[in-house]
C-alpha positions, 0 to 999 in steps of 0.5 A, spaced: 499 500 500 505 504 501 509 503 495 503 504 491 501 511 494 509 513 493 507 511 485 502 517 486 505 523 483 500 527 486 501 524 493 508 525 493 508 532 490 503 534 496 507 530 501 514 534 499 510 540 499 507 539 506 514 537 509 517 544 506 511 548 509 512 544 515 519 546 515 518 553 513 514 554 519 519 551 524 524 556 521 519 562 521 516 560 528 523 559 531 524 567 529 518 569 531 518 565 538 525 569 539 522 576 538 516 574 542 521 572 548 525 578 547 519 582 547 516 579 554 523 579 557 524 586 556 517 587 559 518 583 565 525 586 566 521 593 566 516 591 571 522 588 575 526 594 575 520 598 577 520 595 583 527 595 584 527 603 584 522 603 589 527 600 594 532 604 591 528 610 593 528 607 600 536 607 600 536 614 598 531 616 603 535 612 609 528 609 610 530 601 608 527 597 613 531 590 614 525 586 611 522 589 605 515 586 601 516 582 595 510 586 591 510 580 586 517 579 586 521 572 587 525 576 591 530 583 593 537 583 596 540 590 598 548 590 599 551 595 602 558 598 600 562 592 604 558 587 601 553 585 606 546 584 606 542 590 609 535 588 607 531 583 603 525 580 602 522 575 607 524 568 603 531 571 603 532 573 610 539 569 613 542 568 606 548 571 603 549 575 597 546 571 592 550 573 586 556 577 584 556 576 576 552 583 576 553 589 576 559 589 571 565 593 573 563 601 571 556 599 570 551 603 574 545 598 572 545 591 569 540 585 568 542 578 567 538 571 567 541 567 572 540 559 574 540 555 580 541 561 584 542 559 592 535 562 594 532 559 588 535 552 586 533 548 579 530 554 576 532 561 572 531 568 575 531 575 571 536 579 576 536 586 576 542 590 579 541 597 581 547 602 584 545 606 590 551 611 591 551 612 599 556 617 603 560 610 605 560 607 598 556 604 592 550 600 595 547 594 590 539 593 590 538 586 587 531 585 585 529 577 583 523 576 578 521 569 574 525 569 567 521 568 561 521 560 559 523 559 552 516 558 549 514 564 553 507 561 554 503 555 553 498 559 549 504 562 544 506 554 542 499 552 541 498 558 537 504 556 533 502 549 532 495 551 530 498 555 525 503 550 522 498 545 522 493 549 518 498 552 513 500 545 512 493 542 511 492 548 506 498 546 502 496 539 502 490 540 499 492 546 495 498 542 492 493 536 491 488 539 487 493 543 483 497 537 481 490 533 480 487 538 475 494 538 472 495 531 471 487 530 469 489 531 461 495 526 462 490 521 466 485 522 460 491 521 455 493 514 459 485 512 459 485 513 451 492 509 450 489 503 454 483 503 449 488 504 443 489 496 440 491 493 433 485 494 430 483 501 433 485 505 427 482 512 428 483 513 435 486 520 437 489 522 444 484 528 447 488 535 446 487 539 452 483 546 450 485 553 452 492 551 454 499 551 451 504 547 455 508 541 455 501 536 456 498 539 450 504 538 446 505 531 449 498 530 446 499 533 440 505 529 439 502 522 441 497 524 435 502 525 430 505 518 432 499 515 432 498 518 425 504 515 423 503 508 425 497 508 422 500 510 415 506 505 416 501 499 418 496 501 412 503 501 408 505 494 411 498 492 410 498 494 403 505 491 402 503 484 405 497 484 400 501 486 395 506 480 397 501 475 397 498 477 390 505 477 387 507 470 390 500 468 387 501 470 380 509 468 381 507 461 382 501 461 377 506 464 372 512 458 374 507 453 374 504 454 367 511 453 363 512 447 368 505 444 366 506 445 359 513 441 359 510 436 363 504 435 359 509 435 352 514 430 355 508 425 358 504 426 351 511 423 348 512 418 352 505 415 352 507 414 344 514 413 344 514 411 337 510 415 333 513 422 338 516 427 334 522 428 338 524 434 335 518 438 335 518 436 343 524 438 344 523 445 341 517 446 344 520 444 351 526 449 349 521 454 348 518 453 355 525 453 358 526 459 355 520 462 358 521 459 365 528 462 365 526 469 363 521 469 369 526 467 374 531 472 371 526 477 372 524 475 379 532 475 381 532 483 377 526 485 382 529 481 388 536 486 387 532 492 386 528 491 392 534 490 396 537 496 394 543 492 390 549 496 390 550 499 382 555 503 379 555 510 378 557 513 372 556 519 366 551 515 361 549 519 355 542 517 353 543 519 346 548 514 345 545 508 350 539 509 345 543 508 339 546 502 342 539 499 344 535 501 337 541 499 332 539 492 333 534 489 328 526 489 331 519 487 328 517 494 328 520 500 325 524 504 330 524 512 329 529 516 334 529 524 335 535 525 339 538 531 342 546 530 344 549 532 350 543 530 355 547 525 361 545 522 367 548 519 373 547 512 373 548 505 372 549 503 364 547 496 364 541 498 368 539 504 364 540 499 358 535 494 361 530 500 362 531 502 355 530 494 352 524 493 356 520 499 354 522 497 347 520 490 347 514 492 350 512 497 345 514 492 340 509 488 342 503 493 342 506 497 336 502 496 329 508 498 325 512 504 328 516 506 334 518 513 336 524 514 341 525 521 343 530 524 348 531 531 350 533 536 356 527 539 359 529 544 365 533 539 370 531 533 367 533 528 362 526 526 358 526 519 355 519 518 351 518 511 347 511 512 343 508 506 339 502 506 334 498 501 338 491 501 341 494 504 347 492 504 354 486 507 357 487 512 363 484 507 369 489 502 367 496 506 367 498 504 373 495 497 373 501 495 368 506 497 372 504 492 377 508 485 377 505 479 373 500 484 371 498 483 363 493 486 360 488 482 356 491 485 349 498 483 351 496 476 353 493 475 346 499 479 342 505 475 347 503 469 350 510 468 352 511 475 357 513 475 363 509 481 366 515 483 369 518 488 364 514 494 366 515 494 373 523 493 373 523 499 368 519 503 373 524 500 379 530 502 375 527 509 374 526 510 381 533 507 383 535 513 379 531 518 383 527 518 376 520 516 375 516 512 369 509 514 367 505 513 362 502 520 359 497 522 354 498 521 346 494 521 340 495 514 338 498 508 342 502 508 349 507 513 350 512 512 356 515 517 359 522 516 363 524 523 367 531 523 370 536 528 374 540 531 369 548 530 371 551 536 375 557 537 370 
C-alpha cells in the first residue's frame, strides 16, 4: 500500500510541499518565538526594575527597613558598600549575597538571567542590579523576578502549532488539487492509450483546450505519432497484400511453363514411337526460355528491392538509345535524340530499362516506335511512343504492378513475364527518377524523367 502511494505523483508532490511548509513554519516560528521572548523579557525586566527603584528610593531616603515586601517579585536583596546584606525580602532572610555576576565593573545598572542561585535552586531568575551611591560607598539593590521561559507561554506554543498545522493542511490540499487538475489531461491520455489496440485505427489522444503547455505538446506529439503509425501500418498491410498477390501470381506464372513441359513430355512418352522428338525438344526449349526469363526477372526485382549496389557513372542517353535501337526489331524505330543529355547512373540498369520499354512497345505497336531524348529544365526526358491501341487512363498504373498483363498483351504475346515494366519503373526510381504513362494522340507514351548530371 505504501509503495503504491509512493508511486502517486500527486501524493508525492503534496507530501514534499507539506514537509517544506512544515520546515518553513519551524524556522519562521523559531525566529518569531525568539522575538516574542525578547519582547516579553524586556517587559519583565521593566516590571522588575520598577520594583527595584522603589527600594532604591528607600535607600536614598535612609528609610530602608531590614525586611522589605516582595510586592510580586521573587525576592530583593540590598548590599551595602562592604558587601553585607542589609535588607531583603522574608524568603531571602539570613542568606548571603546571592550573586556577584552583576553589576559589571563601571556599570551603574545591569540585568541578567541567572540560574541555580542559592535562594532559587533549579530555576532561572531575571536579576536586576541597581547602584545606590551612599556617603560610605556604592550600595547594590538586587531584584529577582521569574525569567521568561523559552516558549514564553503555553498559549504561544499552542498558537504556533495551530498555525503550522493549518498552513500544512492548506498546502497539502492546495498542492493536491493543483496537481490533480494539472495531471487530469495526463490521466485522460493514459486512459485513451489503454483503449488503443491493434485494430483501433482513428483513435486520437484528447488535447487539452485553452492551455499551451508541455501536456498539450505531449498530446499533439502523441497524435502525430499515432498518425504515422497508422500510415505505416496501412503501408505494411498494402505491402503484405501486394507480396501475397505477387507470390500467387509468381507461382501461377512459374507453374504454367512447368505444366506445359510436363504435359509435352508425358504426351511423348505415351507414344514414344510416334512422337516427334524434335518438335517436343523445341517446345520444351520455348517453355524453358520462358521459365528462365521469369526467374531472371524475379532475381532482378529482388536485387532492386534489396537496394543492390550499382555503379554511378556518366551515361549519355542518346548514345545509350542508339546502342539499343541499332539491333534489328520487327517494328520500325524512329529516334529524335538531343546530344549532350547526360545522367549519372548504372549503364547496365539504364540499358535494361530502355530494352524493357522497347520490347513492350514492339509487342503493342502496329508498325512504328518513336524514341525521343531531350533536356527539359534540370531533367533528362526519355520517351518511347508506339502506334498501338494505347492504354486507358484507369489502367496506366495497373501495368506497373508485378505479373500484371492486360488482355491485349496476353493475346499478342503469351510468353511475356509481366515483369518488364515493373523492373523499368524500379530502375527509374533507383536513379531518383520517374516512369509514367502520359497522354498521346495514339498508342502508349512511356516517359522517363531523370535528374541531369551536375557537370
